[in-house]
N, C-alpha and C positions, 0 to 999 in steps of 0.2 A: 754829863748825863747823870741825872739823879738815879740812885739805886733804891729798889724796893726791898723791904724786908721779906716779902713773899716770893720765895724762891723755889718752892716745891712745884714741879709740873707734873701733871698726869703722866703715868707711865706709857711707854710706846712711842714710836716714831711718828704716829699720826696726830700727836698733840699739835694744836694750833699755837702760833706765836702769841704770846700774852696770856696763855691759858696757865696762870700760875695761881697757886693756892697757898694760904698760910699753913704753917706746920701744926696746926691744932684745928679742932672742930670737926674732924673727918677721921676716916679709916685709912691707914696706910696700906701699901701693897701686901703686907703680911697680915692684914686684918686686925691690926691693933688700933684701938680708938685713942685718940690724943685730945684729951678734954681742953676746952677753951679756958685759959687763965682768967682770974677775976680782974687783974690789972694788966695793962699793956706791958708786954715784956721789954727789957732794955733793948735799944736798937730799933724798936718799932716806932718811927717818928710818923704817927698817924694823926696827930692833932692838926688844928687849923694852921694855915700859913706855912705848911711844910713845903720843901722844894718839889719841883716837878719830878714825877717818876720817869718821865721820858721827855727828851728833847727832839726826838725824831721829826724830820720835816714831814709835813702832810697837811690835808685839809684841816681848817679849824672845825670845831663842833658844828657851828651854825652852817658852814659850807657843806659839810659831810651830810648833815640832816637835809639840806635842800636838795643835794644830789640823790640821796636815797629816796626821798619823797617823790621826786620827778621821776625816777625809774619806777617806783611802785605805781605811780598814777598812770603812766604810759602803758604799763602792763595791764593795770586794772581796766583802763579804757578799751583795751584790746580784748578783754574778757578773762584775763589770767590773774590768778592770786600767786604771788611770788614773795621770796624773801630777798633782801638786799644787804650786802656788806660793803662798807667803805673802810679801807685800811690806810695806814700811814707808809712812810718809805721804809719803816722797819717791819712792816707786815702786821702791825698791832691794829686791832679793831678800833676805829673811830665810832662806828654806828653799825648795828645790826638790827633791822626791821623785818618783821614778818607781817604780810597782809592779813587782814581778818579772814578767817576761814582756812588758814593753813595750819599745818601740825607743828610748825615751829622749827623744822629741820632745815628749811630752805635757806635761812639766814647764814647757817654754818656751812652748807654747800656752797652758797655764794662766796663765803669767805675763802674756801679752798680754791675756787676759780680765780679769785682776786689774787691769791698768793702766786698763782702761775702767771698772770698778766704782769704783776709787779716784777717778779724774778726775771722775766725774759723781755720785759718792756714791749709787750706785744699783746693783742687780744688773745684770750685763751683759746680761741678756736684756731688761730695761727699756730699756736704752740702745739696743739693736738696734730695739726698737719705735719708740722716739722718733725714731731716725735715719730710719726708713722714712716717718714722718708729717711731721717738721719738718726740712727740709733745713739749717736754721741750726744744728742739732746737729752736723752734719758739720764745721763750722768748727773745733769743739774736739777732733775725733778726730784722732789722730795715726797715722802708718804703723806705730807699734809697738803699736797697740792691735788687738784682735780683739773684735768686738761679738757674738759668739755667746754663748748662755747658758752658765752655768758659773762665774760669779764674783759674790761679794758683798763690800760694804765691811765693814770692822771698826770699831767704834765704842767710844769711851769716852764715855759720856753721848751728847750730840749731835755730838761731835767725830769726824771720820773719822780714824782712825790707821793705816790700812793696808787691805789686802784679801786675800782668799783666792780662788784660782781652781783649777778642776778641769777636766781634759781627758781624753778618751778613752773615754767610755762610749757615745757615739752614742745609739742607741735611736730610737724612733719619731719623737720631737720632739728635734731636735739641741739639745744643751745642757741639756734638762731634767733628765736624771739627774745630769750634772756639777753642776748648780746645787743639786740636792738634797743631794749630797755636800758641796758647799762650805757650805751652810747648817748641815749637821751638824758640820763643822769649826769653823765660827764659833761655834755654840752650845755646842760642848764647852769653848770657852775664854772665853766672854762675861764670866764673873765674875772671870776672871784678868787681863783687859785693864786697864792703868793708863795 
């Protein structure tokens, strides 16, 4: 697996996978600003044709976009503005989309739901139900996960290769419409997953 030179992660256990920053251009937890250097530092292979930063299995970009757009469209046609996240088998974002008219937060909430679906290889609504009945389930839940309904795993055969999550539709049962849209996104690409 390729290594990235960006290894700083936002502080706190709620940070999402892949949420890494360069060690410059921002303020650290102590409030110190680290200026961006004029030249690329040694070890930062950021030029063209560099090796992949990740080789985690998951949907290709084209497949992830198709799934996310299908989920957005199904929710839109039902009258909901949502955000969608598609993640790979390592929990890294492949696509984050927010419908016009959303505040932009829904894609990140959708990613947290997708994290739960990926980790448990179950729809996030089922993980929520399990967590209420079996407290040992909570030992596997991280602070970056959200157990509301709205996400389903993506499979190739019996192997989980990612997940798709949706957030923002609310409704009578929290997460039920989100999960219906996530299933539609999954179903739109099931034959294309490899």
